[in-house]
VMD Tcl script that draws the C-alpha trace (Angstrom):
set ca {
  {0.02 -0.08 0.05}
  {2.92 2.32 0.86}
  {4.03 2.26 -2.86}
  {0.63 2.87 -4.11}
  {0.31 5.92 -1.85}
  {3.72 6.97 -3.02}
  {2.89 6.74 -6.78}
  {-0.40 8.57 -6.15}
  {1.49 11.45 -4.38}
  {4.07 11.59 -6.96}
  {1.58 11.77 -9.78}
  {-0.13 14.60 -7.91}
  {3.12 16.45 -8.07}
  {3.63 15.60 -11.58}
  {0.43 16.94 -12.56}
  {0.89 20.31 -10.87}
  {4.20 20.80 -12.22}
  {2.96 19.99 -15.87}
  {0.39 22.99 -15.65}
  {3.39 25.42 -15.18}
  {5.03 27.19 -17.99}
  {8.55 26.52 -16.34}
  {9.82 24.08 -13.83}
  {10.66 25.89 -10.58}
  {14.18 25.75 -9.13}
  {14.94 23.51 -6.12}
  {14.31 26.29 -3.58}
  {10.79 26.90 -5.01}
  {10.12 23.24 -5.33}
  {10.83 23.01 -1.69}
  {8.49 25.91 -0.77}
  {5.63 24.23 -2.97}
  {5.90 20.71 -1.58}
  {7.94 20.23 1.57}
  {5.45 21.11 4.06}
  {2.49 19.47 2.19}
  {4.28 16.16 1.92}
  {5.87 16.08 5.19}
  {3.18 17.67 7.61}
  {0.03 16.61 5.83}
  {1.14 13.17 4.27}
  {3.74 12.44 6.92}
  {6.55 11.77 4.49}
  {10.12 11.92 5.86}
  {12.25 14.84 4.65}
  {14.48 13.00 2.34}
  {11.75 11.01 0.71}
  {9.81 14.30 0.11}
  {12.95 15.96 -1.61}
  {13.45 12.70 -3.87}
  {9.77 12.89 -4.75}
  {9.62 16.45 -5.86}
  {13.05 16.45 -7.62}
  {11.94 13.34 -9.43}
  {8.68 14.71 -10.63}
  {10.50 18.00 -11.95}
  {13.03 15.59 -13.82}
  {10.39 13.55 -15.48}
  {8.56 16.98 -16.56}
  {11.74 18.03 -18.16}
  {12.52 14.91 -19.93}
  {8.76 14.71 -21.33}
  {8.98 18.13 -22.62}
  {12.28 17.69 -24.26}
  {11.03 14.57 -25.71}
  {8.06 16.48 -27.24}
  {5.28 14.80 -25.10}
  {2.00 16.56 -25.39}
  {0.42 14.93 -22.31}
  {1.17 14.84 -18.69}
  {3.31 11.70 -17.83}
  {1.48 8.88 -16.08}
  {3.19 6.94 -13.26}
  {2.69 3.51 -13.89}
  {5.26 1.82 -11.79}
  {5.28 0.93 -8.21}
  {8.70 2.06 -7.50}
  {10.14 4.24 -4.63}
  {13.73 5.70 -4.26}
  {15.52 5.96 -0.99}
  {18.82 7.39 -0.16}
  {21.14 6.57 3.05}
  {18.58 8.55 5.48}
  {15.74 6.51 4.73}
  {17.21 3.13 3.89}
  {19.54 0.54 5.49}
  {21.62 -1.95 3.70}
  {23.07 -4.85 5.56}
  {24.85 -7.19 3.02}
  {26.09 -9.44 5.78}
  {22.68 -10.18 6.72}
  {21.07 -9.88 3.23}
  {18.75 -7.34 4.28}
  {17.48 -4.12 3.00}
  {15.22 -1.79 5.39}
  {13.36 1.20 4.26}
  {10.98 3.86 5.51}
  {8.39 6.20 4.11}
  {6.94 8.27 6.70}
  {7.85 9.63 10.06}
  {5.41 7.60 12.07}
  {6.05 4.38 9.78}
  {7.60 1.36 10.62}
  {10.63 0.03 8.79}
  {9.98 -2.40 6.01}
  {12.49 -5.35 6.02}
  {13.15 -7.03 2.70}
  {15.43 -10.05 2.32}
  {17.68 -10.30 -0.63}
  {17.32 -13.57 -2.56}
  {20.70 -13.63 -4.29}
  {23.25 -16.42 -3.27}
  {25.71 -15.08 -0.52}
  {28.69 -15.27 -2.92}
  {27.17 -12.97 -5.16}
  {26.18 -10.56 -2.54}
  {29.77 -10.61 -0.91}
  {31.19 -9.16 -3.98}
  {29.51 -5.80 -3.29}
  {30.94 -5.79 0.57}
  {33.78 -3.46 -0.44}
  {31.54 -0.73 -1.98}
  {29.69 1.80 -0.47}
  {26.05 1.96 -1.36}
  {24.37 5.22 -2.46}
  {20.58 4.77 -3.25}
  {18.01 1.97 -2.86}
  {15.03 1.57 -5.37}
  {12.11 -0.73 -4.13}
  {9.52 -2.04 -6.69}
  {6.65 -4.09 -6.82}
  {5.62 -6.12 -10.05}
  {3.68 -9.42 -10.62}
  {3.25 -10.09 -6.86}
  {6.87 -9.82 -5.99}
  {9.04 -6.97 -4.54}
  {12.30 -5.96 -6.31}
  {15.24 -4.29 -4.87}
  {17.92 -2.41 -6.69}
  {21.04 -0.94 -4.83}
  {23.25 1.41 -6.47}
  {26.73 1.22 -5.30}
  {29.67 3.79 -5.49}
  {33.07 2.56 -6.89}
  {36.24 4.19 -7.57}
  {37.20 4.12 -11.12}
  {40.96 3.71 -11.86}
  {41.87 4.42 -15.57}
  {43.95 1.73 -17.13}
  {47.39 2.86 -18.25}
  {47.96 1.38 -21.76}
  {51.53 -0.20 -22.33}
  {51.66 0.71 -25.86}
  {49.56 2.48 -28.74}
  {48.23 0.42 -31.63}
  {47.23 2.37 -34.93}
  {44.25 1.10 -36.65}
  {42.71 1.92 -40.11}
  {39.40 0.42 -41.31}
  {38.35 0.62 -44.89}
  {36.00 -1.53 -47.08}
  {39.04 -3.38 -48.32}
  {41.35 -4.08 -45.53}
  {42.02 -3.83 -41.81}
  {45.39 -2.12 -41.22}
  {47.18 -2.39 -37.72}
  {50.41 -0.65 -36.79}
  {51.77 -1.37 -33.22}
  {54.88 0.83 -33.63}
  {57.07 -1.69 -34.87}
  {55.20 -3.50 -37.91}
  {52.30 -3.08 -40.22}
  {49.91 -5.89 -40.51}
  {46.96 -6.13 -43.19}
  {43.98 -8.26 -43.22}
  {41.41 -8.44 -45.75}
  {37.77 -7.81 -45.23}
  {34.59 -9.34 -46.34}
  {32.89 -5.86 -46.58}
  {32.88 -5.65 -50.45}
  {31.51 -9.14 -50.95}
  {28.85 -8.60 -48.26}
  {27.61 -5.24 -49.80}
  {27.49 -6.94 -53.24}
  {25.45 -9.79 -51.71}
  {23.17 -7.17 -50.12}
  {22.77 -5.52 -53.49}
  {21.79 -8.72 -55.09}
  {19.35 -9.69 -52.55}
  {17.72 -6.43 -52.72}
  {17.48 -6.61 -56.34}
  {15.82 -10.14 -56.16}
  {13.35 -8.55 -53.52}
  {12.42 -5.78 -56.02}
  {11.81 -8.45 -58.87}
  {9.65 -10.68 -56.60}
  {7.91 -8.51 -54.17}
  {5.79 -10.34 -51.49}
  {2.16 -10.38 -52.21}
}
mol new
graphics top color blue
foreach p $ca { graphics top sphere $p radius 0.5 }
foreach p [lrange $ca 0 end-1] q [lrange $ca 1 end] { graphics top cylinder $p $q radius 0.2 }
display resetview
């Protein structure tokens, strides 16, 4: 039920923002929706912030895509940050909370222990909880440090319709390609299709 109510309130925000000519800034969004969602609806502060920011992003995307109608929230999905979610990979548990007076909801991860343990070294950032087909789904976003690979050497590569040419700094190697043959076969196939159209 919490996900249904979450979707309903998110849709109300989307509907309201859709009727505005321009999407308000973050501070204006806060003024418009924070008290309504926290005091009237009882949502926790970070859940509220995620909701109105998500709604604004959906409207921006819809308008950039040329949509003429208000976006409809069909999925039962909620997003949580580290203020409203707890991830315990050791126990294979994820806990989330929607409202200040709510209880914490606990979801058990179904993955095998060996798979879950691969993520122990990473710091989690966000949790997404969805409900579909009678089942709950949990997605956890982790932060990982990216260390660029330093190449040992440089390889030159030239690609054309006849040959692939490689140069590794010492020697040049050429390999024939089947592109010309493939193009000729394609042309023949198109010619046959023109002469024998499907009826």
